[in-house]
N, C-alpha and C positions, 0 to 999 in steps of 0.2 A: 571664808570657809564655805559659806552658803553657795557662793558662785562656783567653787570647785565641785561641790556636791551636785549642783544642777548640771554642770558641764559633764561630770562623770555619768550622771543619769542619762543625759542625751546621747552620750557615746554608746551606752548599753542599749538604749532604744534603737539607735541607728544600726548597731551591730545585729540586733534581733531582727530588724526589718530586712537588713541585707541578707541575713541567713534564711529568712522566710522566702525572700525573692529567689535565692539560689535554689532552695528546695522546690519552689514552683517551677523554675526553669528546668531542673533535673527531671521533675515529673513529666513536664511537657516533652522533653527530649526522649525520655524513656517510654513514651506512649507507643504501644505496639503498632507497627505499620500493618496495614491490611495487605495480605499476600494475594496477588493475582498473576495469571500467566497469559502471555500473548504468544500465539503460534504464528510464525511467518508463513508465507506461501511458497517461499523458495529460500535459497541461501541468502545471507545478508547482502544488500546492494543499496544503491542510492534511492530507491523507492522507499526504503525503510529509515532513511537518515534521521528524520524528525523524531522517531521513536528512540533511537540511540542517543540523540541529543537530550531528550527529556530525561533519560536515565542518567547520563553523564553530568548534566547541569543541575541535577537534584530536583527537577520539576515534579517527578513522581513522589519523591519523599515529602516535598513541600505540601503536596495534596494528600498526604497520609497513606501513600501506597508503596509497597515493595513489589516491583514488577520483575518477573522472570521472563526473558525472551528466549523462545525455543525455535529451532528449525524443524520442518516436518520430516518424517520418515516414511513409512509405508502408509500411514494414516494422514489424511489431509487436515488442514485447519478447519475446513467446513464441517468435516465429520466429527471432529473433537468438540467444536462449538455446539453443534447440533445435539451431541450426547452430553453436554454440560461437563465435559472433562477438562476444558479450559474456558476461561472467561471471555477472552478476545482472540480474534484471528484476522489474518489478511486474506482477502478473496478478490473476486472480480464480479462485475455486474452480471455477466452472462451466467456465472455459476449460481449466484443468488436468485436470479430470475427463474432458472430452471428448478431450483430447490423449492422456491415458494409455491410453484404450481404442483409440486409433489408433496406438499404438506410439511416440509422441513422447516422448523421454527427459527431460521437464521435471518437476521436483519442487518442491513447496512447502517452504520452510525456515523460514517464520515468518508468522504472521497479524498484519497491521498493526492490524486492528480485530477485536475478539472476536465481535461480533454484527452481523448484517446490518441496516444502518440505511437501506436503500433502499426505495423504494416508488413508487407511481404518483401523480404530482402534477398538479393542474389549477388554473387560475385559478378563484377562487370564482364568477366570473361565468358559468362554464360549467355550474354547478349539478350537479357530479359529486360526490356525497356517499358513494357506495359502489360496489363493482365492478359491480353490476347496472346502474348508470347509464352504464357504458361502451358499452352497446348503442346503436347508432345514432350513435356518436361516432368521431372519427378519432384514432388513436394515432400519435405520431411516434417512430420508432425509428431504429436504425442498421444493421438488416439481419442481426442475429445470430439463429441458429436457435433460441435459447432463449426469445426474446421472446414469441412466440405461446403456447407452452405455459405460461409463467408467467402471462400474462394469463388464459388459459383456466382455470388452477388457481384463481385467486382469484375469477373470475366464477362458476365452478361452485359454489363455496362459498356464493355469493349467489343461486343459482338462475338464472344467465344463461349465455350462450353466446358464445364468442369469434368465432363466425361472423358475429355481428352488428356486429363492429368493423371499420372500415376502417383498414388499416395503410399508412402512408407512411414513406419514409426521409427524415429531416430532416438527415442528414449532420452537419456541424459547426455547424449553426445552433443558437444557444442557446435554451433553453426559453422564455424570455420573448418573444423575437422570433418564434419559430415559433408560439407560442400565440396571438399576435395576427394571425397570417397564416392558417395552414392546419391546425393541429392542436388537439385538445381536451385531450389528456393525454399524459404521457411518463413514462418510468422514470428516476428521479433518486436521488441521494444527498441525504438531507435535510441532512447536515452542510455541504454546499456550496450546492446550489441552493435548498434550503429556507431556509437562513440568508440567502441572497441575497434571497429574497422578503421576508424580515423587514426587511432594510436598505433595500429599495426601497419598503417600505410597501405591497407587493402582498398582497392577501388570497388565500390558496390553500387548497385541500383536498388532503389526503394520505392514501393508504391504504398502510400499511406491510405489506410481504409477510409478515412474521412474525406479524401479527395474523390471518392467514388460513390459514397452513399452517406447522407447526413445522419441516417439512423444508426450508423456505425460509430458515431461519436458518443460513446458510452463511458461510464466510469470504470477505470481499471488502473490500479487496484483500489479496493475499498477496505475499510475496517469493519469487521462484523462482530456481533454478539448474539446470543440466544435470546429471543424475545421474552421468554419467561424469566430469564435472568435479569434482563433490562427492567422488567416490571417489579421484580423482587428486590432489586438493589440499585435504584436510580442514583443514589448518592455516590456509589463507587464508580458507576459508568460515567457520571458527570466529572468526577475527579480525574479519571483516566483520560477522558477526551480533552479536558482542559489542559492537562499536562502535555499531551501529544500535540495539541494545537499550538502551545507555546514552543514546542520543539520544532515544528515545521515553520513557524514564523521566524524563529532564529535561523533556520536553514535558508530561508528566503533572503534574509538580510545579510548573512555572512556565510556564503557557500564554502569559503576556504577553511574557516574554523570548524564548520560542520563536517567537512570531509576529513579533517584531522581527527575529529571525534569518532567518526565511523571507522576509520583505520585503526584507532586505538581499541574500540569496542569489538571490532571484528578483525583481529590480526591476520586472518587467512587472506585478507584482501591486500596485504602489504606488497605482494608481488605485482599488484595491479594499481599502483599508486596513481600513475598518470591517468588511467581510465577513471578512477574514482574522482579525482579533481575535475576532470573535464566533464564527466557526467553530472557532477554536482552543479557545475556552472550552467550546464544546459537546463537542468531541472528547476533552478531557482525561480525562473519565470513561469514554470509550468504547474507548480504545485497549486497555487491559488488562481493564477491567470486572471480571467475576467469576473470571477466570483466576488461577492461582497466580503466574504470571509473565507479563510481556509476551511475546507471540509464540507462546505454547503453543497447540497444536491438538489437537482431540479426534477420535479415530477415528470415533466415532459420528456426528459432524457430517458427515464425509466419506461415510460409508455411507448416511446418511439422504438426503442430497441426490443421491447417485448413484442411489439407488432411485427417487427422483422423476424423474430424467432418463431412466432406463430405462423406467419406466411411461409416460412421455410420448414415448418413441421418439426422444429427442434423442441417446441413445447406444444402440447395439445389442449391443455385446459386454459381457462381464463386466468388472467394475471391481474392482481390488484396492486398497483404501484404504491399507493399510500401505505400499504402494510409491509412493503419490502424495504423501506428506508425511513429514517427520521433525521431531522435537523435539530432536534431538541437539545443535543449535547454540544453543538458547535456554534449555533447562532447566539450572538450577544455575550459570548464568554469574554 
């Protein structure tokens, strides 16, 4: 009888422990996630894959975050981050450099791609094989102050002058449509527009910026946050970047699965499946490249490009590279 009573007592105790464990687990699961917003620089594409992977694989949730990903409208990610309207954004080094010299409190907290893969592209039928061939041609841009100095820099290396180039604003018109209407060449990321040319069977010529000036090997795109927000909530910034870093590491290891996730999270890309898969394959080796960890930035890269911007009068004031970026949230995660 005593044995039965002892056995029953044990069962009650075990049931009580189990019940307490379940309640603790429920409490843990019901813990409110911290809501933050990330504003992209453009519509979803393979530059952003690691972010969508972090969302789909639950990395954000594991780090206590509920992340909303938005695409920009009339207001840019930089403007919203500067105004503390969103916590995180996607930008580029040239924008952050200019903003820092103007007192805008935006800071880069991670490089999405280690080296600049952009350049000037043209349809092969335009017969533009080097920067000197830009003379007498029409460039289609978007009205940024840095465009002409960049064209000028590569043309000078080839003994030509940007004064001989006609510049028009092609707005949101895609490269292929604009090239068949009123432009001869444009500034593009090969990872997207170059790969798209491959999938379309379009023959193109490309002059990569880094082939003409080492100072043009800068970080584009980057993840940004307001420096005041960084100081006020380092825990959230660290959780966000740890999640994103996991996302990009997954994209590096498994580009096919990552492309599947991007297509699921951004269904508007489903008509461009082949482009997404090929672009993802191209970028898997570009995200981290020769850096010791994904996202890490080099002070020299910031200084070199700022020097280029100052020499070309894009920025007029002194630039402090150490204040423009931080590796605090990507090193050693």
